[in-house]
PDB file with SEQRES, HELIX, SHEET and CRYST1 records, atoms N, CA, C and O in Angstrom:
SEQRES   1 A   82  MET LYS VAL PRO LYS ARG SER ASP TRP ALA GLY LEU PRO          
SEQRES   2 A   82  PRO PRO GLY TYR LEU THR VAL CYS GLU THR SER LEU ARG          
SEQRES   3 A   82  ALA GLY LEU ARG PHE PRO PRO PRO ALA GLU LEU VAL GLU          
SEQRES   4 A   82  LEU LEU LYS ARG CYS ARG VAL SER LEU SER GLN PHE SER          
SEQRES   5 A   82  TYR ARG VAL MET SER VAL THR VAL GLY LEU ILE ALA LEU          
SEQRES   6 A   82  PHE ARG ASP HIS GLY ALA VAL LEU THR HIS GLU HIS LEU          
SEQRES   7 A   82  SER ARG MET GLY                                              
HELIX    1 AA1 GLU A   22  ARG A   26  1                                   5    
HELIX    2 AA2 ALA A   35  CYS A   44  1                                  10    
HELIX    3 AA3 LEU A   48  GLN A   50  5                                   3    
HELIX    4 AA4 TYR A   53  ASP A   68  1                                  16    
HELIX    5 AA5 HIS A   75  MET A   81  1                                   7    
CRYST1    1.000    1.000    1.000  90.00  90.00  90.00 P 1           1          
ATOM      1  N   MET A   1       0.831  -1.114   0.000  1.00  0.00           N  
ATOM      2  CA  MET A   1       0.009   0.082   0.023  1.00  0.00           C  
ATOM      3  C   MET A   1       0.839   1.171  -0.054  1.00  0.00           C  
ATOM      4  O   MET A   1       1.935   1.096   0.503  1.00  0.00           O  
ATOM      5  N   LYS A   2       0.494   2.265  -0.697  1.00  0.00           N  
ATOM      6  CA  LYS A   2       1.270   3.465  -0.879  1.00  0.00           C  
ATOM      7  C   LYS A   2       0.340   4.676  -0.915  1.00  0.00           C  
ATOM      8  O   LYS A   2      -0.629   4.732  -1.673  1.00  0.00           O  
ATOM      9  N   VAL A   3       0.693   5.677  -0.028  1.00  0.00           N  
ATOM     10  CA  VAL A   3      -0.143   6.915  -0.037  1.00  0.00           C  
ATOM     11  C   VAL A   3       0.359   7.727  -1.270  1.00  0.00           C  
ATOM     12  O   VAL A   3       1.555   7.936  -1.471  1.00  0.00           O  
ATOM     13  N   PRO A   4      -0.649   8.172  -2.085  1.00  0.00           N  
ATOM     14  CA  PRO A   4      -0.246   8.877  -3.232  1.00  0.00           C  
ATOM     15  C   PRO A   4       0.415  10.335  -2.944  1.00  0.00           C  
ATOM     16  O   PRO A   4       0.218  11.023  -1.943  1.00  0.00           O  
ATOM     17  N   LYS A   5       1.165  10.615  -3.948  1.00  0.00           N  
ATOM     18  CA  LYS A   5       1.803  12.049  -3.833  1.00  0.00           C  
ATOM     19  C   LYS A   5       0.861  12.941  -4.675  1.00  0.00           C  
ATOM     20  O   LYS A   5       0.066  12.448  -5.475  1.00  0.00           O  
ATOM     21  N   ARG A   6       0.975  14.224  -4.474  1.00  0.00           N  
ATOM     22  CA  ARG A   6       0.207  15.160  -5.281  1.00  0.00           C  
ATOM     23  C   ARG A   6       0.376  15.006  -6.757  1.00  0.00           C  
ATOM     24  O   ARG A   6      -0.540  15.323  -7.516  1.00  0.00           O  
ATOM     25  N   SER A   7       1.501  14.538  -7.189  1.00  0.00           N  
ATOM     26  CA  SER A   7       1.850  14.458  -8.589  1.00  0.00           C  
ATOM     27  C   SER A   7       1.368  13.169  -9.141  1.00  0.00           C  
ATOM     28  O   SER A   7       1.439  12.948 -10.350  1.00  0.00           O  
ATOM     29  N   ASP A   8       0.829  12.221  -8.217  1.00  0.00           N  
ATOM     30  CA  ASP A   8       0.376  10.837  -8.843  1.00  0.00           C  
ATOM     31  C   ASP A   8      -0.996  11.082  -9.377  1.00  0.00           C  
ATOM     32  O   ASP A   8      -1.749  11.977  -8.994  1.00  0.00           O  
ATOM     33  N   TRP A   9      -1.252  10.175 -10.324  1.00  0.00           N  
ATOM     34  CA  TRP A   9      -2.565  10.007 -11.023  1.00  0.00           C  
ATOM     35  C   TRP A   9      -3.309   8.714 -10.776  1.00  0.00           C  
ATOM     36  O   TRP A   9      -2.745   7.632 -10.942  1.00  0.00           O  
ATOM     37  N   ALA A  10      -4.533   8.807 -10.392  1.00  0.00           N  
ATOM     38  CA  ALA A  10      -5.286   7.485 -10.123  1.00  0.00           C  
ATOM     39  C   ALA A  10      -5.223   6.543 -11.290  1.00  0.00           C  
ATOM     40  O   ALA A  10      -5.167   5.326 -11.111  1.00  0.00           O  
ATOM     41  N   GLY A  11      -5.233   7.110 -12.534  1.00  0.00           N  
ATOM     42  CA  GLY A  11      -5.346   6.283 -13.572  1.00  0.00           C  
ATOM     43  C   GLY A  11      -3.988   5.702 -14.076  1.00  0.00           C  
ATOM     44  O   GLY A  11      -3.953   4.874 -14.986  1.00  0.00           O  
ATOM     45  N   LEU A  12      -2.926   6.147 -13.479  1.00  0.00           N  
ATOM     46  CA  LEU A  12      -1.553   5.674 -13.880  1.00  0.00           C  
ATOM     47  C   LEU A  12      -0.827   5.408 -12.656  1.00  0.00           C  
ATOM     48  O   LEU A  12       0.065   6.179 -12.305  1.00  0.00           O  
ATOM     49  N   PRO A  13      -1.147   4.331 -11.939  1.00  0.00           N  
ATOM     50  CA  PRO A  13      -0.425   3.891 -10.752  1.00  0.00           C  
ATOM     51  C   PRO A  13       0.960   3.512 -11.076  1.00  0.00           C  
ATOM     52  O   PRO A  13       1.205   3.146 -12.226  1.00  0.00           O  
ATOM     53  N   PRO A  14       1.958   3.561 -10.127  1.00  0.00           N  
ATOM     54  CA  PRO A  14       3.236   2.993 -10.396  1.00  0.00           C  
ATOM     55  C   PRO A  14       3.208   1.539 -10.730  1.00  0.00           C  
ATOM     56  O   PRO A  14       2.284   0.806 -10.378  1.00  0.00           O  
ATOM     57  N   PRO A  15       4.337   1.100 -11.481  1.00  0.00           N  
ATOM     58  CA  PRO A  15       4.291  -0.360 -11.768  1.00  0.00           C  
ATOM     59  C   PRO A  15       4.135  -1.230 -10.563  1.00  0.00           C  
ATOM     60  O   PRO A  15       4.775  -0.976  -9.543  1.00  0.00           O  
ATOM     61  N   GLY A  16       3.308  -2.252 -10.632  1.00  0.00           N  
ATOM     62  CA  GLY A  16       3.109  -3.178  -9.520  1.00  0.00           C  
ATOM     63  C   GLY A  16       2.027  -2.644  -8.624  1.00  0.00           C  
ATOM     64  O   GLY A  16       1.769  -3.341  -7.643  1.00  0.00           O  
ATOM     65  N   TYR A  17       1.389  -1.599  -8.775  1.00  0.00           N  
ATOM     66  CA  TYR A  17       0.380  -1.062  -7.888  1.00  0.00           C  
ATOM     67  C   TYR A  17      -0.980  -0.946  -8.684  1.00  0.00           C  
ATOM     68  O   TYR A  17      -1.047  -0.937  -9.913  1.00  0.00           O  
ATOM     69  N   LEU A  18      -2.047  -0.858  -7.828  1.00  0.00           N  
ATOM     70  CA  LEU A  18      -3.315  -0.737  -8.271  1.00  0.00           C  
ATOM     71  C   LEU A  18      -4.024   0.456  -7.595  1.00  0.00           C  
ATOM     72  O   LEU A  18      -3.865   0.640  -6.388  1.00  0.00           O  
ATOM     73  N   THR A  19      -4.828   1.300  -8.363  1.00  0.00           N  
ATOM     74  CA  THR A  19      -5.596   2.262  -7.633  1.00  0.00           C  
ATOM     75  C   THR A  19      -6.804   1.667  -7.102  1.00  0.00           C  
ATOM     76  O   THR A  19      -7.396   0.873  -7.834  1.00  0.00           O  
ATOM     77  N   VAL A  20      -7.290   1.928  -5.901  1.00  0.00           N  
ATOM     78  CA  VAL A  20      -8.364   1.322  -5.291  1.00  0.00           C  
ATOM     79  C   VAL A  20      -9.166   2.437  -4.619  1.00  0.00           C  
ATOM     80  O   VAL A  20      -8.629   3.233  -3.849  1.00  0.00           O  
ATOM     81  N   CYS A  21     -10.538   2.475  -4.949  1.00  0.00           N  
ATOM     82  CA  CYS A  21     -11.473   3.459  -4.302  1.00  0.00           C  
ATOM     83  C   CYS A  21     -12.199   2.640  -3.247  1.00  0.00           C  
ATOM     84  O   CYS A  21     -12.331   1.419  -3.334  1.00  0.00           O  
ATOM     85  N   GLU A  22     -12.700   3.441  -2.161  1.00  0.00           N  
ATOM     86  CA  GLU A  22     -13.405   2.790  -1.145  1.00  0.00           C  
ATOM     87  C   GLU A  22     -14.583   2.036  -1.572  1.00  0.00           C  
ATOM     88  O   GLU A  22     -14.959   1.022  -0.984  1.00  0.00           O  
ATOM     89  N   THR A  23     -15.210   2.568  -2.670  1.00  0.00           N  
ATOM     90  CA  THR A  23     -16.400   1.911  -3.166  1.00  0.00           C  
ATOM     91  C   THR A  23     -16.155   0.415  -3.660  1.00  0.00           C  
ATOM     92  O   THR A  23     -17.023  -0.458  -3.643  1.00  0.00           O  
ATOM     93  N   SER A  24     -14.854   0.249  -4.098  1.00  0.00           N  
ATOM     94  CA  SER A  24     -14.516  -1.126  -4.577  1.00  0.00           C  
ATOM     95  C   SER A  24     -14.312  -2.121  -3.454  1.00  0.00           C  
ATOM     96  O   SER A  24     -14.443  -3.334  -3.619  1.00  0.00           O  
ATOM     97  N   LEU A  25     -13.974  -1.531  -2.261  1.00  0.00           N  
ATOM     98  CA  LEU A  25     -13.847  -2.378  -1.150  1.00  0.00           C  
ATOM     99  C   LEU A  25     -15.251  -2.673  -0.485  1.00  0.00           C  
ATOM    100  O   LEU A  25     -15.451  -3.734   0.104  1.00  0.00           O  
ATOM    101  N   ARG A  26     -16.190  -1.713  -0.602  1.00  0.00           N  
ATOM    102  CA  ARG A  26     -17.564  -1.923  -0.161  1.00  0.00           C  
ATOM    103  C   ARG A  26     -18.221  -2.977  -1.120  1.00  0.00           C  
ATOM    104  O   ARG A  26     -19.103  -3.741  -0.729  1.00  0.00           O  
ATOM    105  N   ALA A  27     -17.737  -2.967  -2.388  1.00  0.00           N  
ATOM    106  CA  ALA A  27     -18.443  -3.942  -3.399  1.00  0.00           C  
ATOM    107  C   ALA A  27     -17.931  -5.248  -3.215  1.00  0.00           C  
ATOM    108  O   ALA A  27     -18.352  -6.055  -4.044  1.00  0.00           O  
ATOM    109  N   GLY A  28     -17.144  -5.691  -2.367  1.00  0.00           N  
ATOM    110  CA  GLY A  28     -16.609  -6.974  -2.178  1.00  0.00           C  
ATOM    111  C   GLY A  28     -15.163  -7.318  -2.548  1.00  0.00           C  
ATOM    112  O   GLY A  28     -14.763  -8.475  -2.421  1.00  0.00           O  
ATOM    113  N   LEU A  29     -14.412  -6.393  -2.979  1.00  0.00           N  
ATOM    114  CA  LEU A  29     -13.071  -6.564  -3.489  1.00  0.00           C  
ATOM    115  C   LEU A  29     -12.126  -6.694  -2.270  1.00  0.00           C  
ATOM    116  O   LEU A  29     -12.113  -5.838  -1.385  1.00  0.00           O  
ATOM    117  N   ARG A  30     -11.328  -7.804  -2.251  1.00  0.00           N  
ATOM    118  CA  ARG A  30     -10.498  -8.072  -1.095  1.00  0.00           C  
ATOM    119  C   ARG A  30      -9.083  -8.178  -1.645  1.00  0.00           C  
ATOM    120  O   ARG A  30      -8.957  -8.226  -2.869  1.00  0.00           O  
ATOM    121  N   PHE A  31      -8.051  -8.217  -0.899  1.00  0.00           N  
ATOM    122  CA  PHE A  31      -6.673  -8.307  -1.357  1.00  0.00           C  
ATOM    123  C   PHE A  31      -6.036  -9.647  -0.848  1.00  0.00           C  
ATOM    124  O   PHE A  31      -6.326 -10.138   0.243  1.00  0.00           O  
ATOM    125  N   PRO A  32      -5.180 -10.176  -1.696  1.00  0.00           N  
ATOM    126  CA  PRO A  32      -4.958  -9.698  -3.006  1.00  0.00           C  
ATOM    127  C   PRO A  32      -6.037  -9.861  -3.927  1.00  0.00           C  
ATOM    128  O   PRO A  32      -6.811 -10.802  -3.751  1.00  0.00           O  
ATOM    129  N   PRO A  33      -6.211  -9.006  -4.973  1.00  0.00           N  
ATOM    130  CA  PRO A  33      -7.290  -9.182  -5.879  1.00  0.00           C  
ATOM    131  C   PRO A  33      -7.213 -10.532  -6.596  1.00  0.00           C  
ATOM    132  O   PRO A  33      -6.145 -11.075  -6.878  1.00  0.00           O  
ATOM    133  N   PRO A  34      -8.475 -11.058  -6.883  1.00  0.00           N  
ATOM    134  CA  PRO A  34      -8.503 -12.320  -7.662  1.00  0.00           C  
ATOM    135  C   PRO A  34      -7.710 -12.293  -8.969  1.00  0.00           C  
ATOM    136  O   PRO A  34      -7.820 -11.302  -9.692  1.00  0.00           O  
ATOM    137  N   ALA A  35      -6.985 -13.222  -9.294  1.00  0.00           N  
ATOM    138  CA  ALA A  35      -6.240 -13.333 -10.538  1.00  0.00           C  
ATOM    139  C   ALA A  35      -7.199 -13.096 -11.642  1.00  0.00           C  
ATOM    140  O   ALA A  35      -6.781 -12.413 -12.577  1.00  0.00           O  
ATOM    141  N   GLU A  36      -8.427 -13.546 -11.695  1.00  0.00           N  
ATOM    142  CA  GLU A  36      -9.291 -13.398 -12.850  1.00  0.00           C  
ATOM    143  C   GLU A  36      -9.682 -11.906 -12.941  1.00  0.00           C  
ATOM    144  O   GLU A  36      -9.925 -11.437 -14.053  1.00  0.00           O  
ATOM    145  N   LEU A  37      -9.757 -11.129 -11.827  1.00  0.00           N  
ATOM    146  CA  LEU A  37     -10.006  -9.777 -11.949  1.00  0.00           C  
ATOM    147  C   LEU A  37      -8.911  -9.001 -12.591  1.00  0.00           C  
ATOM    148  O   LEU A  37      -9.173  -8.189 -13.479  1.00  0.00           O  
ATOM    149  N   VAL A  38      -7.638  -9.226 -12.162  1.00  0.00           N  
ATOM    150  CA  VAL A  38      -6.476  -8.541 -12.679  1.00  0.00           C  
ATOM    151  C   VAL A  38      -6.290  -8.905 -14.235  1.00  0.00           C  
ATOM    152  O   VAL A  38      -5.874  -8.088 -15.056  1.00  0.00           O  
ATOM    153  N   GLU A  39      -6.639 -10.193 -14.535  1.00  0.00           N  
ATOM    154  CA  GLU A  39      -6.632 -10.390 -16.094  1.00  0.00           C  
ATOM    155  C   GLU A  39      -7.599  -9.744 -16.864  1.00  0.00           C  
ATOM    156  O   GLU A  39      -7.315  -9.279 -17.968  1.00  0.00           O  
ATOM    157  N   LEU A  40      -8.913  -9.663 -16.296  1.00  0.00           N  
ATOM    158  CA  LEU A  40      -9.910  -8.933 -16.937  1.00  0.00           C  
ATOM    159  C   LEU A  40      -9.669  -7.442 -17.198  1.00  0.00           C  
ATOM    160  O   LEU A  40     -10.020  -6.864 -18.226  1.00  0.00           O  
ATOM    161  N   LEU A  41      -8.973  -6.826 -16.064  1.00  0.00           N  
ATOM    162  CA  LEU A  41      -8.536  -5.478 -16.142  1.00  0.00           C  
ATOM    163  C   LEU A  41      -7.518  -5.212 -17.183  1.00  0.00           C  
ATOM    164  O   LEU A  41      -7.560  -4.204 -17.889  1.00  0.00           O  
ATOM    165  N   LYS A  42      -6.534  -6.192 -17.282  1.00  0.00           N  
ATOM    166  CA  LYS A  42      -5.498  -6.038 -18.265  1.00  0.00           C  
ATOM    167  C   LYS A  42      -6.055  -6.162 -19.788  1.00  0.00           C  
ATOM    168  O   LYS A  42      -5.720  -5.397 -20.692  1.00  0.00           O  
ATOM    169  N   ARG A  43      -7.012  -7.310 -19.933  1.00  0.00           N  
ATOM    170  CA  ARG A  43      -7.565  -7.515 -21.263  1.00  0.00           C  
ATOM    171  C   ARG A  43      -8.431  -6.324 -21.730  1.00  0.00           C  
ATOM    172  O   ARG A  43      -8.421  -5.925 -22.895  1.00  0.00           O  
ATOM    173  N   CYS A  44      -9.173  -5.788 -20.753  1.00  0.00           N  
ATOM    174  CA  CYS A  44     -10.036  -4.632 -21.072  1.00  0.00           C  
ATOM    175  C   CYS A  44      -9.402  -3.240 -21.211  1.00  0.00           C  
ATOM    176  O   CYS A  44      -9.932  -2.237 -21.690  1.00  0.00           O  
ATOM    177  N   ARG A  45      -8.123  -3.374 -20.682  1.00  0.00           N  
ATOM    178  CA  ARG A  45      -7.298  -2.096 -20.638  1.00  0.00           C  
ATOM    179  C   ARG A  45      -7.930  -1.018 -19.927  1.00  0.00           C  
ATOM    180  O   ARG A  45      -8.023   0.094 -20.449  1.00  0.00           O  
ATOM    181  N   VAL A  46      -8.420  -1.288 -18.647  1.00  0.00           N  
ATOM    182  CA  VAL A  46      -9.076  -0.311 -17.848  1.00  0.00           C  
ATOM    183  C   VAL A  46      -8.295  -0.554 -16.473  1.00  0.00           C  
ATOM    184  O   VAL A  46      -7.639  -1.569 -16.237  1.00  0.00           O  
ATOM    185  N   SER A  47      -8.466   0.566 -15.567  1.00  0.00           N  
ATOM    186  CA  SER A  47      -7.872   0.439 -14.255  1.00  0.00           C  
ATOM    187  C   SER A  47      -8.983   0.059 -13.339  1.00  0.00           C  
ATOM    188  O   SER A  47     -10.171   0.202 -13.630  1.00  0.00           O  
ATOM    189  N   LEU A  48      -8.549  -0.424 -12.241  1.00  0.00           N  
ATOM    190  CA  LEU A  48      -9.535  -0.812 -11.214  1.00  0.00           C  
ATOM    191  C   LEU A  48     -10.462   0.455 -10.712  1.00  0.00           C  
ATOM    192  O   LEU A  48     -11.618   0.292 -10.319  1.00  0.00           O  
ATOM    193  N   SER A  49      -9.833   1.692 -10.772  1.00  0.00           N  
ATOM    194  CA  SER A  49     -10.498   2.883 -10.463  1.00  0.00           C  
ATOM    195  C   SER A  49     -11.694   3.347 -11.384  1.00  0.00           C  
ATOM    196  O   SER A  49     -12.491   4.229 -11.067  1.00  0.00           O  
ATOM    197  N   GLN A  50     -11.712   2.677 -12.499  1.00  0.00           N  
ATOM    198  CA  GLN A  50     -12.769   2.946 -13.531  1.00  0.00           C  
ATOM    199  C   GLN A  50     -14.003   2.101 -13.341  1.00  0.00           C  
ATOM    200  O   GLN A  50     -15.026   2.311 -13.993  1.00  0.00           O  
ATOM    201  N   PHE A  51     -13.891   1.084 -12.389  1.00  0.00           N  
ATOM    202  CA  PHE A  51     -15.042   0.158 -12.246  1.00  0.00           C  
ATOM    203  C   PHE A  51     -15.956   0.919 -11.146  1.00  0.00           C  
ATOM    204  O   PHE A  51     -15.447   1.366 -10.119  1.00  0.00           O  
ATOM    205  N   SER A  52     -17.201   1.026 -11.399  1.00  0.00           N  
ATOM    206  CA  SER A  52     -18.201   1.638 -10.555  1.00  0.00           C  
ATOM    207  C   SER A  52     -18.547   0.546  -9.568  1.00  0.00           C  
ATOM    208  O   SER A  52     -18.196  -0.623  -9.727  1.00  0.00           O  
ATOM    209  N   TYR A  53     -19.265   0.992  -8.525  1.00  0.00           N  
ATOM    210  CA  TYR A  53     -19.635   0.092  -7.476  1.00  0.00           C  
ATOM    211  C   TYR A  53     -20.490  -1.166  -8.046  1.00  0.00           C  
ATOM    212  O   TYR A  53     -20.268  -2.312  -7.654  1.00  0.00           O  
ATOM    213  N   ARG A  54     -21.430  -0.870  -8.950  1.00  0.00           N  
ATOM    214  CA  ARG A  54     -22.224  -1.947  -9.552  1.00  0.00           C  
ATOM    215  C   ARG A  54     -21.336  -2.925 -10.295  1.00  0.00           C  
ATOM    216  O   ARG A  54     -21.415  -4.143 -10.136  1.00  0.00           O  
ATOM    217  N   VAL A  55     -20.445  -2.296 -11.156  1.00  0.00           N  
ATOM    218  CA  VAL A  55     -19.569  -3.232 -11.975  1.00  0.00           C  
ATOM    219  C   VAL A  55     -18.652  -4.018 -11.061  1.00  0.00           C  
ATOM    220  O   VAL A  55     -18.361  -5.173 -11.372  1.00  0.00           O  
ATOM    221  N   MET A  56     -18.229  -3.530 -10.076  1.00  0.00           N  
ATOM    222  CA  MET A  56     -17.200  -4.236  -9.148  1.00  0.00           C  
ATOM    223  C   MET A  56     -18.011  -5.347  -8.439  1.00  0.00           C  
ATOM    224  O   MET A  56     -17.563  -6.488  -8.326  1.00  0.00           O  
ATOM    225  N   SER A  57     -19.165  -4.989  -7.989  1.00  0.00           N  
ATOM    226  CA  SER A  57     -20.042  -5.954  -7.197  1.00  0.00           C  
ATOM    227  C   SER A  57     -20.425  -7.103  -8.161  1.00  0.00           C  
ATOM    228  O   SER A  57     -20.346  -8.266  -7.766  1.00  0.00           O  
ATOM    229  N   VAL A  58     -20.816  -6.823  -9.348  1.00  0.00           N  
ATOM    230  CA  VAL A  58     -21.175  -7.966 -10.321  1.00  0.00           C  
ATOM    231  C   VAL A  58     -19.962  -8.781 -10.596  1.00  0.00           C  
ATOM    232  O   VAL A  58     -20.010  -9.992 -10.381  1.00  0.00           O  
ATOM    233  N   THR A  59     -18.818  -8.195 -11.077  1.00  0.00           N  
ATOM    234  CA  THR A  59     -17.662  -8.844 -11.407  1.00  0.00           C  
ATOM    235  C   THR A  59     -17.153  -9.792 -10.213  1.00  0.00           C  
ATOM    236  O   THR A  59     -16.860 -10.968 -10.431  1.00  0.00           O  
ATOM    237  N   VAL A  60     -17.074  -9.267  -9.065  1.00  0.00           N  
ATOM    238  CA  VAL A  60     -16.589 -10.001  -7.926  1.00  0.00           C  
ATOM    239  C   VAL A  60     -17.541 -11.177  -7.660  1.00  0.00           C  
ATOM    240  O   VAL A  60     -17.057 -12.279  -7.403  1.00  0.00           O  
ATOM    241  N   GLY A  61     -18.928 -10.990  -7.710  1.00  0.00           N  
ATOM    242  CA  GLY A  61     -19.907 -11.996  -7.646  1.00  0.00           C  
ATOM    243  C   GLY A  61     -19.687 -13.100  -8.628  1.00  0.00           C  
ATOM    244  O   GLY A  61     -19.617 -14.279  -8.283  1.00  0.00           O  
ATOM    245  N   LEU A  62     -19.575 -12.666  -9.923  1.00  0.00           N  
ATOM    246  CA  LEU A  62     -19.398 -13.633 -10.968  1.00  0.00           C  
ATOM    247  C   LEU A  62     -18.123 -14.593 -10.692  1.00  0.00           C  
ATOM    248  O   LEU A  62     -18.125 -15.816 -10.834  1.00  0.00           O  
ATOM    249  N   ILE A  63     -17.119 -13.856 -10.303  1.00  0.00           N  
ATOM    250  CA  ILE A  63     -15.767 -14.609  -9.990  1.00  0.00           C  
ATOM    251  C   ILE A  63     -15.968 -15.724  -9.050  1.00  0.00           C  
ATOM    252  O   ILE A  63     -15.432 -16.822  -9.202  1.00  0.00           O  
ATOM    253  N   ALA A  64     -16.856 -15.379  -7.944  1.00  0.00           N  
ATOM    254  CA  ALA A  64     -17.161 -16.265  -6.838  1.00  0.00           C  
ATOM    255  C   ALA A  64     -17.998 -17.309  -7.390  1.00  0.00           C  
ATOM    256  O   ALA A  64     -17.761 -18.479  -7.091  1.00  0.00           O  
ATOM    257  N   LEU A  65     -18.938 -17.013  -8.152  1.00  0.00           N  
ATOM    258  CA  LEU A  65     -19.913 -17.949  -8.729  1.00  0.00           C  
ATOM    259  C   LEU A  65     -19.177 -18.983  -9.642  1.00  0.00           C  
ATOM    260  O   LEU A  65     -19.395 -20.190  -9.537  1.00  0.00           O  
ATOM    261  N   PHE A  66     -18.356 -18.494 -10.480  1.00  0.00           N  
ATOM    262  CA  PHE A  66     -17.480 -19.410 -11.350  1.00  0.00           C  
ATOM    263  C   PHE A  66     -16.631 -20.356 -10.433  1.00  0.00           C  
ATOM    264  O   PHE A  66     -16.618 -21.577 -10.582  1.00  0.00           O  
ATOM    265  N   ARG A  67     -15.964 -19.726  -9.528  1.00  0.00           N  
ATOM    266  CA  ARG A  67     -15.151 -20.603  -8.618  1.00  0.00           C  
ATOM    267  C   ARG A  67     -15.939 -21.693  -7.937  1.00  0.00           C  
ATOM    268  O   ARG A  67     -15.496 -22.839  -7.854  1.00  0.00           O  
ATOM    269  N   ASP A  68     -17.152 -21.322  -7.431  1.00  0.00           N  
ATOM    270  CA  ASP A  68     -17.946 -22.366  -6.740  1.00  0.00           C  
ATOM    271  C   ASP A  68     -18.321 -23.439  -7.608  1.00  0.00           C  
ATOM    272  O   ASP A  68     -18.645 -24.533  -7.146  1.00  0.00           O  
ATOM    273  N   HIS A  69     -18.298 -23.169  -8.989  1.00  0.00           N  
ATOM    274  CA  HIS A  69     -18.635 -24.265  -9.854  1.00  0.00           C  
ATOM    275  C   HIS A  69     -17.368 -24.839 -10.531  1.00  0.00           C  
ATOM    276  O   HIS A  69     -17.460 -25.559 -11.525  1.00  0.00           O  
ATOM    277  N   GLY A  70     -16.214 -24.512  -9.987  1.00  0.00           N  
ATOM    278  CA  GLY A  70     -14.997 -25.137 -10.463  1.00  0.00           C  
ATOM    279  C   GLY A  70     -14.476 -24.609 -11.814  1.00  0.00           C  
ATOM    280  O   GLY A  70     -13.712 -25.269 -12.518  1.00  0.00           O  
ATOM    281  N   ALA A  71     -14.930 -23.384 -12.136  1.00  0.00           N  
ATOM    282  CA  ALA A  71     -14.537 -22.737 -13.444  1.00  0.00           C  
ATOM    283  C   ALA A  71     -13.880 -21.427 -13.207  1.00  0.00           C  
ATOM    284  O   ALA A  71     -13.969 -20.912 -12.093  1.00  0.00           O  
ATOM    285  N   VAL A  72     -13.217 -20.839 -14.182  1.00  0.00           N  
ATOM    286  CA  VAL A  72     -12.569 -19.543 -14.109  1.00  0.00           C  
ATOM    287  C   VAL A  72     -13.203 -18.472 -15.011  1.00  0.00           C  
ATOM    288  O   VAL A  72     -13.239 -18.636 -16.230  1.00  0.00           O  
ATOM    289  N   LEU A  73     -13.690 -17.406 -14.435  1.00  0.00           N  
ATOM    290  CA  LEU A  73     -14.233 -16.336 -15.300  1.00  0.00           C  
ATOM    291  C   LEU A  73     -13.146 -15.701 -16.189  1.00  0.00           C  
ATOM    292  O   LEU A  73     -12.094 -15.280 -15.710  1.00  0.00           O  
ATOM    293  N   THR A  74     -13.442 -15.649 -17.512  1.00  0.00           N  
ATOM    294  CA  THR A  74     -12.467 -15.143 -18.424  1.00  0.00           C  
ATOM    295  C   THR A  74     -13.173 -13.966 -19.220  1.00  0.00           C  
ATOM    296  O   THR A  74     -14.380 -13.751 -19.104  1.00  0.00           O  
ATOM    297  N   HIS A  75     -12.399 -13.274 -19.976  1.00  0.00           N  
ATOM    298  CA  HIS A  75     -12.791 -12.208 -20.847  1.00  0.00           C  
ATOM    299  C   HIS A  75     -13.722 -12.731 -21.785  1.00  0.00           C  
ATOM    300  O   HIS A  75     -14.679 -12.008 -22.061  1.00  0.00           O  
ATOM    301  N   GLU A  76     -13.621 -13.985 -22.397  1.00  0.00           N  
ATOM    302  CA  GLU A  76     -14.491 -14.553 -23.337  1.00  0.00           C  
ATOM    303  C   GLU A  76     -15.973 -14.694 -22.703  1.00  0.00           C  
ATOM    304  O   GLU A  76     -17.007 -14.333 -23.264  1.00  0.00           O  
ATOM    305  N   HIS A  77     -15.881 -15.255 -21.496  1.00  0.00           N  
ATOM    306  CA  HIS A  77     -17.138 -15.305 -20.839  1.00  0.00           C  
ATOM    307  C   HIS A  77     -17.955 -14.135 -20.635  1.00  0.00           C  
ATOM    308  O   HIS A  77     -19.179 -14.161 -20.762  1.00  0.00           O  
ATOM    309  N   LEU A  78     -17.242 -13.031 -20.297  1.00  0.00           N  
ATOM    310  CA  LEU A  78     -18.040 -11.797 -20.216  1.00  0.00           C  
ATOM    311  C   LEU A  78     -18.532 -11.262 -21.663  1.00  0.00           C  
ATOM    312  O   LEU A  78     -19.592 -10.650 -21.795  1.00  0.00           O  
ATOM    313  N   SER A  79     -17.716 -11.534 -22.661  1.00  0.00           N  
ATOM    314  CA  SER A  79     -18.056 -11.063 -24.029  1.00  0.00           C  
ATOM    315  C   SER A  79     -19.341 -11.865 -24.443  1.00  0.00           C  
ATOM    316  O   SER A  79     -20.202 -11.309 -25.126  1.00  0.00           O  
ATOM    317  N   ARG A  80     -19.471 -13.128 -24.047  1.00  0.00           N  
ATOM    318  CA  ARG A  80     -20.635 -13.934 -24.441  1.00  0.00           C  
ATOM    319  C   ARG A  80     -21.947 -13.385 -23.719  1.00  0.00           C  
ATOM    320  O   ARG A  80     -23.054 -13.335 -24.255  1.00  0.00           O  
ATOM    321  N   MET A  81     -21.646 -12.979 -22.414  1.00  0.00           N  
ATOM    322  CA  MET A  81     -22.868 -12.502 -21.568  1.00  0.00           C  
ATOM    323  C   MET A  81     -23.371 -11.166 -22.129  1.00  0.00           C  
ATOM    324  O   MET A  81     -24.525 -10.802 -21.900  1.00  0.00           O  
ATOM    325  N   GLY A  82     -22.566 -10.470 -22.820  1.00  0.00           N  
ATOM    326  CA  GLY A  82     -23.102  -9.086 -23.429  1.00  0.00           C  
ATOM    327  C   GLY A  82     -22.506  -8.001 -22.637  1.00  0.00           C  
ATOM    328  O   GLY A  82     -22.762  -6.828 -22.905  1.00  0.00           O  
TER     329      GLY A  82                                                      
END                                                                             
């Protein structure tokens, strides 16, 4: 964890860091973030801070649902869901 400097940007965290908003934690995000979530962020080219509460809540819920059924949520699954 790192406290940002005034010159830091939320959308451009230092290498190896993620920007996290309080709403993401309220939506169910825990640390370390699930590997599926990190991969989805990379594939979609978005930062964690760009996910709204609802998007984070649904994504974390889907990851848990897939894990409960012995599967891994991928970018392809989300594309098929619309």
